[in-house]
N, CA and C atoms as an extended XYZ file, in Angstrom:
522
Properties=species:S:1:pos:R:3:atomname:S:1:resname:S:1:resid:I:1 pbc="F F F"
N       -64.388      -51.855       27.575 N   UNK     1
C       -63.739      -52.612       26.466 CA  UNK     1
C       -64.220      -51.070       25.673 C   UNK     1
N       -62.562      -50.947       24.993 N   UNK     2
C       -62.233      -50.183       23.821 CA  UNK     2
C       -63.110      -49.978       22.586 C   UNK     2
N       -64.061      -49.376       22.306 N   UNK     3
C       -64.249      -48.724       20.828 CA  UNK     3
C       -63.240      -49.192       20.120 C   UNK     3
N       -63.297      -49.497       18.622 N   UNK     4
C       -62.028      -49.705       17.894 CA  UNK     4
C       -61.648      -48.222       17.075 C   UNK     4
N       -62.500      -47.792       16.949 N   UNK     5
C       -61.785      -46.227       16.472 CA  UNK     5
C       -61.149      -45.402       17.663 C   UNK     5
N       -61.973      -45.726       18.838 N   UNK     6
C       -61.177      -45.236       19.851 CA  UNK     6
C       -59.751      -45.555       20.092 C   UNK     6
N       -59.801      -47.125       20.082 N   UNK     7
C       -58.416      -47.941       20.666 CA  UNK     7
C       -57.443      -47.582       19.057 C   UNK     7
N       -57.335      -47.207       17.764 N   UNK     8
C       -56.953      -47.108       16.805 CA  UNK     8
C       -55.976      -45.407       17.018 C   UNK     8
N       -57.157      -44.429       17.970 N   UNK     9
C       -56.625      -43.003       18.030 CA  UNK     9
C       -55.715      -43.102       19.197 C   UNK     9
N       -56.089      -43.967       20.094 N   UNK    10
C       -55.130      -43.867       21.053 CA  UNK    10
C       -54.019      -44.262       20.723 C   UNK    10
N       -54.009      -45.416       20.640 N   UNK    11
C       -52.465      -45.966       19.465 CA  UNK    11
C       -51.848      -44.792       18.501 C   UNK    11
N       -52.442      -44.063       17.803 N   UNK    12
C       -51.651      -43.253       17.082 CA  UNK    12
C       -51.511      -42.058       17.928 C   UNK    12
N       -51.999      -41.878       18.968 N   UNK    13
C       -51.573      -40.680       20.447 CA  UNK    13
C       -50.364      -41.415       20.845 C   UNK    13
N       -50.116      -42.478       21.327 N   UNK    14
C       -49.068      -43.275       21.983 CA  UNK    14
C       -47.654      -42.613       20.963 C   UNK    14
N       -48.152      -43.058       19.546 N   UNK    15
C       -46.716      -42.987       18.940 CA  UNK    15
C       -46.387      -41.542       18.977 C   UNK    15
N       -47.621      -40.452       18.772 N   UNK    16
C       -47.410      -39.209       18.475 CA  UNK    16
C       -46.289      -38.681       20.371 C   UNK    16
N       -46.734      -39.215       20.648 N   UNK    17
C       -46.287      -39.228       22.547 CA  UNK    17
C       -44.783      -39.177       22.308 C   UNK    17
N       -44.337      -40.812       22.016 N   UNK    18
C       -43.259      -41.199       22.067 CA  UNK    18
C       -42.149      -40.195       20.767 C   UNK    18
N       -42.966      -39.623       19.714 N   UNK    19
C       -42.314      -38.985       18.870 CA  UNK    19
C       -41.656      -37.867       19.317 C   UNK    19
N       -43.009      -37.395       20.200 N   UNK    20
C       -42.416      -35.816       21.095 CA  UNK    20
C       -41.619      -36.176       21.970 C   UNK    20
N       -41.579      -37.299       22.502 N   UNK    21
C       -40.221      -37.621       23.425 CA  UNK    21
C       -38.897      -37.621       22.754 C   UNK    21
N       -39.071      -38.102       21.839 N   UNK    22
C       -37.766      -38.072       20.962 CA  UNK    22
C       -37.618      -36.719       20.602 C   UNK    22
N       -38.425      -35.618       19.995 N   UNK    23
C       -38.234      -34.762       19.481 CA  UNK    23
C       -37.460      -33.489       20.734 C   UNK    23
N       -38.004      -33.661       21.985 N   UNK    24
C       -37.275      -32.904       23.083 CA  UNK    24
C       -35.816      -33.766       23.345 C   UNK    24
N       -35.909      -34.916       23.397 N   UNK    25
C       -34.029      -35.509       23.339 CA  UNK    25
C       -33.698      -34.527       22.465 C   UNK    25
N       -33.812      -35.050       21.472 N   UNK    26
C       -32.976      -33.880       20.455 CA  UNK    26
C       -32.895      -32.139       21.011 C   UNK    26
N       -33.879      -32.013       21.139 N   UNK    27
C       -33.959      -30.158       21.549 CA  UNK    27
C       -32.326      -30.351       22.548 C   UNK    27
N       -32.532      -31.217       23.177 N   UNK    28
C       -31.381      -31.226       24.543 CA  UNK    28
C       -30.366      -31.826       24.102 C   UNK    28
N       -30.341      -32.369       23.021 N   UNK    29
C       -28.859      -32.660       22.644 CA  UNK    29
C       -28.589      -31.142       21.851 C   UNK    29
N       -29.262      -30.652       21.338 N   UNK    30
C       -29.186      -29.782       20.320 CA  UNK    30
C       -28.307      -28.730       21.720 C   UNK    30
N       -29.109      -27.974       22.708 N   UNK    31
C       -28.915      -27.280       23.653 CA  UNK    31
C       -27.539      -27.777       24.424 C   UNK    31
N       -27.471      -29.339       24.723 N   UNK    32
C       -25.783      -29.473       25.187 CA  UNK    32
C       -24.864      -29.136       24.446 C   UNK    32
N       -25.022      -29.175       22.907 N   UNK    33
C       -23.910      -29.150       22.087 CA  UNK    33
C       -23.632      -27.705       22.314 C   UNK    33
N       -24.471      -26.473       22.386 N   UNK    34
C       -24.098      -25.048       22.169 CA  UNK    34
C       -23.984      -24.612       23.949 C   UNK    34
N       -23.982      -25.369       24.426 N   UNK    35
C       -23.560      -25.186       25.888 CA  UNK    35
C       -24.350      -24.723       27.139 C   UNK    35
N       -25.541      -24.890       26.346 N   UNK    36
C       -27.066      -24.564       27.302 CA  UNK    36
C       -27.444      -25.713       28.164 C   UNK    36
N       -26.758      -26.033       29.180 N   UNK    37
C       -26.491      -27.072       29.893 CA  UNK    37
C       -28.222      -26.855       30.629 C   UNK    37
N       -28.541      -25.545       30.995 N   UNK    38
C       -29.669      -25.560       31.321 CA  UNK    38
C       -30.899      -25.763       30.278 C   UNK    38
N       -30.735      -25.247       29.652 N   UNK    39
C       -31.984      -25.663       28.546 CA  UNK    39
C       -31.954      -26.881       28.313 C   UNK    39
N       -30.782      -27.301       28.279 N   UNK    40
C       -30.749      -29.125       27.592 CA  UNK    40
C       -31.484      -29.572       28.895 C   UNK    40
N       -31.038      -29.619       30.132 N   UNK    41
C       -31.846      -30.213       31.257 CA  UNK    41
C       -33.451      -30.206       31.012 C   UNK    41
N       -33.774      -28.312       30.519 N   UNK    42
C       -35.445      -28.744       30.956 CA  UNK    42
C       -36.055      -29.536       29.581 C   UNK    42
N       -35.122      -29.442       28.294 N   UNK    43
C       -35.658      -30.422       27.364 CA  UNK    43
C       -36.007      -31.956       27.962 C   UNK    43
N       -34.859      -31.935       28.814 N   UNK    44
C       -34.627      -33.882       29.359 CA  UNK    44
C       -35.903      -34.080       29.857 C   UNK    44
N       -36.343      -32.886       31.042 N   UNK    45
C       -37.645      -33.898       31.927 CA  UNK    45
C       -38.853      -33.388       30.651 C   UNK    45
N       -38.376      -32.398       29.315 N   UNK    46
C       -40.103      -32.468       28.604 CA  UNK    46
C       -39.865      -33.828       27.849 C   UNK    46
N       -38.774      -34.763       27.857 N   UNK    47
C       -38.087      -35.997       27.015 CA  UNK    47
C       -39.194      -36.825       28.158 C   UNK    47
N       -38.654      -36.636       29.454 N   UNK    48
C       -39.289      -37.645       30.178 CA  UNK    48
C       -40.839      -37.692       30.479 C   UNK    48
N       -41.282      -35.990       30.447 N   UNK    49
C       -43.130      -36.140       30.626 CA  UNK    49
C       -43.718      -36.803       29.151 C   UNK    49
N       -42.881      -36.503       27.989 N   UNK    50
C       -43.406      -37.431       26.813 CA  UNK    50
C       -43.778      -39.050       27.426 C   UNK    50
N       -42.671      -39.636       27.610 N   UNK    51
C       -42.474      -40.793       27.663 CA  UNK    51
C       -43.647      -41.524       28.492 C   UNK    51
N       -43.805      -40.696       29.913 N   UNK    52
C       -44.847      -40.877       31.123 CA  UNK    52
C       -46.222      -40.765       29.992 C   UNK    52
N       -46.069      -40.056       29.396 N   UNK    53
C       -47.989      -39.572       29.046 CA  UNK    53
C       -47.799      -40.700       27.919 C   UNK    53
N       -47.186      -41.220       27.111 N   UNK    54
C       -47.276      -42.238       26.110 CA  UNK    54
C       -47.540      -43.570       27.164 C   UNK    54
N       -47.006      -43.480       28.426 N   UNK    55
C       -46.940      -44.663       28.896 CA  UNK    55
C       -48.740      -44.717       29.644 C   UNK    55
N       -48.708      -43.405       30.224 N   UNK    56
C       -50.269      -43.406       30.413 CA  UNK    56
C       -51.624      -44.256       29.486 C   UNK    56
N       -51.325      -44.007       28.405 N   UNK    57
C       -52.196      -44.128       27.285 CA  UNK    57
C       -51.899      -45.501       26.812 C   UNK    57
N       -50.617      -45.739       26.901 N   UNK    58
C       -50.344      -47.346       26.803 CA  UNK    58
C       -51.247      -47.866       27.854 C   UNK    58
N       -51.051      -47.884       28.881 N   UNK    59
C       -51.567      -49.154       29.963 CA  UNK    59
C       -53.113      -48.470       29.855 C   UNK    59
N       -53.458      -47.472       29.772 N   UNK    60
C       -55.205      -47.182       29.684 CA  UNK    60
C       -55.803      -48.227       28.375 C   UNK    60
N       -55.177      -48.261       27.406 N   UNK    61
C       -55.282      -49.015       26.210 CA  UNK    61
C       -55.428      -50.814       26.689 C   UNK    61
N       -54.411      -51.083       27.509 N   UNK    62
C       -54.194      -52.456       27.973 CA  UNK    62
C       -55.508      -52.314       29.181 C   UNK    62
N       -55.614      -51.469       29.978 N   UNK    63
C       -56.837      -51.500       31.037 CA  UNK    63
C       -57.973      -51.787       30.320 C   UNK    63
N       -58.477      -51.263       29.309 N   UNK    64
C       -60.134      -51.463       28.608 CA  UNK    64
C       -59.455      -52.363       28.076 C   UNK    64
N       -58.902      -53.574       27.924 N   UNK    65
C       -58.426      -54.536       27.131 CA  UNK    65
C       -58.895      -53.888       25.426 C   UNK    65
N       -57.780      -53.261       25.232 N   UNK    66
C       -57.412      -52.992       23.916 CA  UNK    66
C       -56.246      -53.649       23.359 C   UNK    66
N       -55.204      -53.314       22.601 N   UNK    67
C       -53.983      -53.692       21.943 CA  UNK    67
C       -52.990      -52.752       21.665 C   UNK    67
N       -52.321      -52.500       22.259 N   UNK    68
C       -50.883      -51.391       21.767 CA  UNK    68
C       -50.248      -51.677       20.448 C   UNK    68
N       -50.459      -50.758       19.519 N   UNK    69
C       -49.791      -50.870       18.630 CA  UNK    69
C       -48.603      -49.607       18.526 C   UNK    69
N       -47.528      -50.355       18.856 N   UNK    70
C       -46.701      -49.354       18.547 CA  UNK    70
C       -45.596      -49.203       16.759 C   UNK    70
N       -45.259      -48.060       16.423 N   UNK    71
C       -44.732      -47.645       15.190 CA  UNK    71
C       -43.711      -46.846       14.886 C   UNK    71
N       -43.089      -47.187       14.017 N   UNK    72
C       -41.521      -46.782       13.983 CA  UNK    72
C       -41.709      -45.242       14.376 C   UNK    72
N       -40.663      -44.778       14.435 N   UNK    73
C       -40.871      -43.328       14.741 CA  UNK    73
C       -40.204      -42.212       13.463 C   UNK    73
N       -40.597      -41.272       13.051 N   UNK    74
C       -40.164      -40.552       11.706 CA  UNK    74
C       -38.999      -39.716       12.829 C   UNK    74
N       -37.765      -39.505       11.822 N   UNK    75
C       -36.680      -38.595       12.046 CA  UNK    75
C       -37.582      -37.322       12.691 C   UNK    75
N       -36.513      -37.051       13.707 N   UNK    76
C       -36.636      -35.549       14.503 CA  UNK    76
C       -35.997      -34.276       13.804 C   UNK    76
N       -36.177      -33.165       13.747 N   UNK    77
C       -35.389      -31.940       13.436 CA  UNK    77
C       -33.828      -32.474       14.836 C   UNK    77
N       -32.634      -31.574       14.412 N   UNK    78
C       -31.330      -31.943       14.479 CA  UNK    78
C       -30.960      -30.436       15.224 C   UNK    78
N       -31.520      -29.592       14.511 N   UNK    79
C       -30.631      -28.018       14.590 CA  UNK    79
C       -31.687      -26.833       14.384 C   UNK    79
N       -31.646      -25.843       15.138 N   UNK    80
C       -32.121      -24.325       15.071 CA  UNK    80
C       -31.203      -23.331       15.099 C   UNK    80
N       -31.973      -22.573       14.540 N   UNK    81
C       -31.267      -21.138       14.142 CA  UNK    81
C       -30.734      -20.705       15.498 C   UNK    81
N       -31.504      -20.741       16.398 N   UNK    82
C       -31.315      -19.945       17.751 CA  UNK    82
C       -32.432      -20.825       18.841 C   UNK    82
N       -32.027      -19.947       20.099 N   UNK    83
C       -32.790      -21.214       21.178 CA  UNK    83
C       -34.409      -20.344       21.229 C   UNK    83
N       -34.546      -18.985       20.722 N   UNK    84
C       -35.955      -18.433       20.476 CA  UNK    84
C       -36.125      -19.640       19.540 C   UNK    84
N       -35.754      -19.872       18.662 N   UNK    85
C       -36.475      -20.517       17.017 CA  UNK    85
C       -36.999      -22.025       17.818 C   UNK    85
N       -35.768      -22.667       18.602 N   UNK    86
C       -36.147      -23.837       18.997 CA  UNK    86
C       -37.653      -23.388       20.276 C   UNK    86
N       -37.435      -22.604       21.280 N   UNK    87
C       -39.051      -22.130       21.541 CA  UNK    87
C       -39.982      -22.193       21.192 C   UNK    87
N       -39.864      -21.248       19.926 N   UNK    88
C       -40.827      -21.436       19.174 CA  UNK    88
C       -41.362      -22.591       18.845 C   UNK    88
N       -40.408      -23.213       17.967 N   UNK    89
C       -41.053      -24.723       17.584 CA  UNK    89
C       -41.330      -25.780       18.665 C   UNK    89
N       -40.661      -25.307       20.032 N   UNK    90
C       -42.029      -26.122       20.966 CA  UNK    90
C       -42.701      -25.823       21.686 C   UNK    90
N       -43.375      -24.405       21.146 N   UNK    91
C       -44.647      -24.019       21.377 CA  UNK    91
C       -45.848      -24.234       20.388 C   UNK    91
N       -45.072      -24.239       19.179 N   UNK    92
C       -45.894      -24.933       18.487 CA  UNK    92
C       -46.143      -26.374       17.966 C   UNK    92
N       -45.226      -27.141       18.467 N   UNK    93
C       -45.657      -28.528       18.346 CA  UNK    93
C       -46.520      -28.645       19.750 C   UNK    93
N       -46.580      -28.227       20.855 N   UNK    94
C       -47.311      -28.382       21.834 CA  UNK    94
C       -48.552      -27.891       21.315 C   UNK    94
N       -48.775      -26.723       20.733 N   UNK    95
C       -50.306      -26.370       19.855 CA  UNK    95
C       -50.845      -27.618       19.116 C   UNK    95
N       -49.999      -28.162       18.312 N   UNK    96
C       -50.143      -29.470       17.624 CA  UNK    96
C       -50.845      -30.577       18.426 C   UNK    96
N       -50.184      -30.931       19.699 N   UNK    97
C       -50.301      -32.107       20.499 CA  UNK    97
C       -51.856      -31.522       21.311 C   UNK    97
N       -52.169      -30.100       21.639 N   UNK    98
C       -53.324      -29.870       21.915 CA  UNK    98
C       -54.642      -29.787       20.717 C   UNK    98
N       -54.514      -29.885       19.971 N   UNK    99
C       -54.754      -30.073       18.878 CA  UNK    99
C       -55.806      -31.412       18.589 C   UNK    99
N       -54.421      -32.491       18.975 N   UNK   100
C       -54.806      -33.677       19.113 CA  UNK   100
C       -55.347      -34.393       20.021 C   UNK   100
N       -55.139      -33.761       21.190 N   UNK   101
C       -55.502      -34.096       22.191 CA  UNK   101
C       -57.727      -33.621       22.206 C   UNK   101
N       -57.660      -32.707       21.396 N   UNK   102
C       -59.126      -32.078       21.382 CA  UNK   102
C       -59.885      -32.901       20.397 C   UNK   102
N       -59.005      -33.201       19.259 N   UNK   103
C       -59.680      -34.305       18.804 CA  UNK   103
C       -60.048      -35.735       19.395 C   UNK   103
N       -59.364      -36.513       20.218 N   UNK   104
C       -59.304      -37.176       20.915 CA  UNK   104
C       -60.799      -37.233       21.837 C   UNK   104
N       -60.828      -35.844       22.502 N   UNK   105
C       -61.796      -35.935       23.422 CA  UNK   105
C       -63.292      -35.668       21.963 C   UNK   105
N       -63.154      -35.052       21.400 N   UNK   106
C       -63.976      -35.017       20.296 CA  UNK   106
C       -64.586      -36.664       20.120 C   UNK   106
N       -63.661      -37.295       19.588 N   UNK   107
C       -63.675      -38.880       19.141 CA  UNK   107
C       -64.968      -39.584       20.430 C   UNK   107
N       -64.095      -39.220       22.021 N   UNK   108
C       -64.498      -39.594       22.982 CA  UNK   108
C       -65.889      -39.756       23.029 C   UNK   108
N       -66.336      -37.894       23.014 N   UNK   109
C       -67.702      -37.940       23.256 CA  UNK   109
C       -68.403      -38.445       22.400 C   UNK   109
N       -68.360      -38.396       20.789 N   UNK   110
C       -68.955      -38.833       19.724 CA  UNK   110
C       -69.459      -39.816       19.944 C   UNK   110
N       -68.631      -41.189       21.044 N   UNK   111
C       -68.751      -42.307       21.126 CA  UNK   111
C       -69.461      -42.550       22.319 C   UNK   111
N       -69.838      -41.347       23.227 N   UNK   112
C       -69.844      -41.815       24.580 CA  UNK   112
C       -69.016      -42.463       25.517 C   UNK   112
N       -68.032      -42.730       25.229 N   UNK   113
C       -66.658      -42.720       26.506 CA  UNK   113
C       -66.772      -42.105       26.789 C   UNK   113
N       -67.346      -41.843       28.170 N   UNK   114
C       -67.072      -41.115       29.182 CA  UNK   114
C       -65.687      -41.824       30.112 C   UNK   114
N       -65.054      -42.383       30.301 N   UNK   115
C       -64.080      -43.270       30.711 CA  UNK   115
C       -62.964      -42.909       30.022 C   UNK   115
N       -62.891      -42.417       29.053 N   UNK   116
C       -61.713      -42.023       27.790 CA  UNK   116
C       -61.474      -40.878       28.072 C   UNK   116
N       -62.815      -40.237       27.823 N   UNK   117
C       -62.867      -38.758       27.930 CA  UNK   117
C       -62.362      -38.392       29.066 C   UNK   117
N       -62.921      -39.050       30.418 N   UNK   118
C       -62.139      -38.849       31.447 CA  UNK   118
C       -60.453      -38.673       31.743 C   UNK   118
N       -60.081      -39.652       31.194 N   UNK   119
C       -58.892      -39.932       31.263 CA  UNK   119
C       -58.271      -38.381       30.521 C   UNK   119
N       -58.843      -38.143       29.624 N   UNK   120
C       -58.204      -37.042       28.468 CA  UNK   120
C       -58.351      -35.645       29.084 C   UNK   120
N       -59.301      -35.415       30.119 N   UNK   121
C       -59.278      -33.762       30.348 CA  UNK   121
C       -58.037      -33.940       31.157 C   UNK   121
N       -57.076      -34.715       31.779 N   UNK   122
C       -55.877      -34.698       32.213 CA  UNK   122
C       -54.948      -33.864       31.761 C   UNK   122
N       -55.147      -34.480       30.386 N   UNK   123
C       -54.477      -34.324       28.898 CA  UNK   123
C       -54.316      -33.026       28.816 C   UNK   123
N       -55.891      -32.476       28.726 N   UNK   124
C       -56.011      -31.274       28.215 CA  UNK   124
C       -55.418      -29.842       29.137 C   UNK   124
N       -55.276      -30.464       30.548 N   UNK   125
C       -54.989      -29.217       31.595 CA  UNK   125
C       -53.342      -29.381       31.219 C   UNK   125
N       -52.692      -30.599       31.027 N   UNK   126
C       -51.584      -30.212       30.851 CA  UNK   126
C       -51.095      -29.592       30.047 C   UNK   126
N       -51.949      -29.844       28.735 N   UNK   127
C       -51.556      -28.641       27.105 CA  UNK   127
C       -51.501      -27.310       27.637 C   UNK   127
N       -52.556      -27.015       28.421 N   UNK   128
C       -52.576      -25.483       28.998 CA  UNK   128
C       -51.623      -24.961       29.223 C   UNK   128
N       -50.899      -26.092       30.743 N   UNK   129
C       -49.288      -25.766       31.229 CA  UNK   129
C       -48.406      -25.683       30.450 C   UNK   129
N       -48.354      -26.841       29.331 N   UNK   130
C       -47.196      -27.069       28.334 CA  UNK   130
C       -47.073      -25.736       27.289 C   UNK   130
N       -48.387      -25.208       26.767 N   UNK   131
C       -48.433      -24.116       26.747 CA  UNK   131
C       -47.686      -22.953       27.137 C   UNK   131
N       -48.539      -22.863       28.042 N   UNK   132
C       -47.892      -21.633       28.913 CA  UNK   132
C       -46.225      -21.548       29.202 C   UNK   132
N       -45.862      -22.793       29.383 N   UNK   133
C       -44.822      -23.033       30.189 CA  UNK   133
C       -43.746      -22.257       28.135 C   UNK   133
N       -44.154      -22.773       27.624 N   UNK   134
C       -42.989      -22.283       26.396 CA  UNK   134
C       -43.176      -21.248       26.060 C   UNK   134
N       -44.254      -20.676       26.402 N   UNK   135
C       -45.078      -18.717       25.920 CA  UNK   135
C       -44.114      -18.307       26.907 C   UNK   135
N       -43.864      -18.440       28.075 N   UNK   136
C       -43.323      -17.875       29.201 CA  UNK   136
C       -41.421      -17.721       29.189 C   UNK   136
N       -40.896      -18.832       28.211 N   UNK   137
C       -39.614      -18.795       28.082 CA  UNK   137
C       -39.623      -18.063       27.062 C   UNK   137
N       -40.423      -17.879       25.619 N   UNK   138
C       -40.185      -17.316       24.623 CA  UNK   138
C       -40.188      -15.618       25.266 C   UNK   138
N       -41.488      -15.398       25.805 N   UNK   139
C       -41.612      -13.747       26.808 CA  UNK   139
C       -40.285      -13.493       27.079 C   UNK   139
N       -39.521      -14.229       28.069 N   UNK   140
C       -38.536      -14.130       28.090 CA  UNK   140
C       -37.061      -13.625       27.532 C   UNK   140
N       -37.346      -14.478       26.235 N   UNK   141
C       -36.292      -14.605       25.295 CA  UNK   141
C       -36.664      -13.214       24.600 C   UNK   141
N       -37.676      -12.649       24.682 N   UNK   142
C       -37.896      -11.371       24.084 CA  UNK   142
C       -37.212      -10.389       24.496 C   UNK   142
N       -37.577      -10.457       25.942 N   UNK   143
C       -37.028       -9.764       26.802 CA  UNK   143
C       -35.545       -9.109       26.882 C   UNK   143
N       -35.126      -10.546       26.596 N   UNK   144
C       -33.660      -10.818       26.775 CA  UNK   144
C       -32.811      -10.078       25.581 C   UNK   144
N       -33.592      -10.509       24.042 N   UNK   145
C       -33.273      -10.338       22.957 CA  UNK   145
C       -31.628      -11.003       22.571 C   UNK   145
N       -30.918      -10.363       22.998 N   UNK   146
C       -29.320      -10.829       22.560 CA  UNK   146
C       -28.152      -10.404       23.693 C   UNK   146
N       -29.166      -10.187       24.425 N   UNK   147
C       -28.270      -10.070       26.002 CA  UNK   147
C       -27.616      -11.345       26.357 C   UNK   147
N       -26.332      -11.457       26.376 N   UNK   148
C       -25.814      -12.436       26.972 CA  UNK   148
C       -25.832      -13.424       28.378 C   UNK   148
N       -25.784      -12.068       29.222 N   UNK   149
C       -26.339      -12.170       30.632 CA  UNK   149
C       -26.897      -12.969       30.440 C   UNK   149
N       -28.579      -12.229       30.219 N   UNK   150
C       -29.920      -12.438       30.363 CA  UNK   150
C       -29.963      -14.085       29.976 C   UNK   150
N       -29.278      -14.359       28.823 N   UNK   151
C       -29.484      -15.941       28.485 CA  UNK   151
C       -28.857      -16.645       29.466 C   UNK   151
N       -27.585      -16.176       29.946 N   UNK   152
C       -27.220      -17.071       30.905 CA  UNK   152
C       -27.974      -17.152       32.081 C   UNK   152
N       -28.340      -16.268       32.655 N   UNK   153
C       -29.650      -16.060       33.524 CA  UNK   153
C       -30.856      -17.303       33.534 C   UNK   153
N       -31.463      -17.454       32.241 N   UNK   154
C       -32.600      -17.756       31.590 CA  UNK   154
C       -31.898      -19.739       31.997 C   UNK   154
N       -30.519      -19.075       30.981 N   UNK   155
C       -30.127      -21.017       31.514 CA  UNK   155
C       -29.980      -21.684       32.678 C   UNK   155
N       -29.781      -20.804       33.398 N   UNK   156
C       -29.495      -21.509       34.920 CA  UNK   156
C       -30.873      -21.375       35.277 C   UNK   156
N       -31.701      -20.560       35.101 N   UNK   157
C       -33.481      -20.821       35.838 CA  UNK   157
C       -33.934      -22.123       35.165 C   UNK   157
N       -33.897      -22.180       34.168 N   UNK   158
C       -34.340      -23.387       33.376 CA  UNK   158
C       -33.682      -24.732       33.699 C   UNK   158
N       -32.475      -24.922       34.577 N   UNK   159
C       -31.658      -26.373       35.105 CA  UNK   159
C       -32.220      -26.356       36.386 C   UNK   159
N       -33.223      -25.707       36.541 N   UNK   160
C       -33.555      -25.869       37.881 CA  UNK   160
C       -34.978      -26.525       37.960 C   UNK   160
N       -35.573      -26.785       36.988 N   UNK   161
C       -37.263      -27.702       36.755 CA  UNK   161
C       -36.529      -29.424       36.976 C   UNK   161
N       -37.527      -29.910       37.933 N   UNK   162
C       -37.675      -31.102       38.270 CA  UNK   162
C       -38.699      -31.768       37.457 C   UNK   162
N       -39.321      -32.758       37.254 N   UNK   163
C       -40.464      -33.873       37.073 CA  UNK   163
C       -40.890      -34.212       37.883 C   UNK   163
N       -41.781      -34.577       38.629 N   UNK   164
C       -42.844      -35.370       38.935 CA  UNK   164
C       -44.072      -35.472       38.234 C   UNK   164
N       -44.738      -36.739       37.782 N   UNK   165
C       -46.091      -36.620       37.621 CA  UNK   165
C       -47.344      -36.483       38.467 C   UNK   165
N       -48.207      -35.944       38.300 N   UNK   166
C       -49.255      -35.512       38.593 CA  UNK   166
C       -49.955      -36.767       39.194 C   UNK   166
N       -49.498      -37.156       40.630 N   UNK   167
C       -50.186      -38.183       41.476 CA  UNK   167
C       -51.246      -38.704       41.444 C   UNK   167
N       -52.406      -38.450       41.074 N   UNK   168
C       -53.564      -39.064       40.879 CA  UNK   168
C       -53.142      -40.388       39.480 C   UNK   168
N       -52.403      -39.882       38.406 N   UNK   169
C       -51.865      -40.722       37.324 CA  UNK   169
C       -50.954      -41.839       37.572 C   UNK   169
N       -49.448      -40.702       38.413 N   UNK   170
C       -49.182      -41.797       38.927 CA  UNK   170
C       -48.973      -43.200       39.963 C   UNK   170
N       -50.643      -43.114       40.231 N   UNK   171
C       -50.335      -44.372       41.177 CA  UNK   171
C       -51.299      -45.085       40.617 C   UNK   171
N       -52.259      -44.653       39.488 N   UNK   172
C       -53.500      -45.677       38.531 CA  UNK   172
C       -52.805      -46.406       37.508 C   UNK   172
N       -51.721      -45.647       37.088 N   UNK   173
C       -51.483      -46.278       35.559 CA  UNK   173
C       -50.054      -45.868       35.031 C   UNK   173
N       -49.234      -45.808       36.106 N   UNK   174
C       -47.971      -45.618       35.286 CA  UNK   174
C       -47.149      -47.062       35.830 C   UNK   174
């Protein structure tokens, strides 16, 4: 059974993950509107990942006899000055999510909730990957600068991204 403080914090994170999904869908829409369909596709995968992250937490709360409480979502940004700014926003957002996950781990540790701490380890590893992916794209954009052909090639590269949830979590909580 979940401690009420942890249940509340996990519910907050479910809502954060849903907002993140909404943010990435907005970023995908922006990319498609400026005809960077590969980048749009990349953000669509991000959208799906965030939905699954929310669902993992959703199911975990239920499995631990908690109650999921969904909240309304605040509006998300719709415009960016450039694709570089878009990916800088992505990195900043992922860093903010990392901080939230770290706070959840600290709360689980403080409450000796080893099951929640174990679940959150997957999210910690996921955040390392998320931040690295965003940094990698920013580094490529820094190298490319305003080279149209370079941006075209990066757009094509990002179009190849596919999504599959990590197998251990896919089988147990989705």
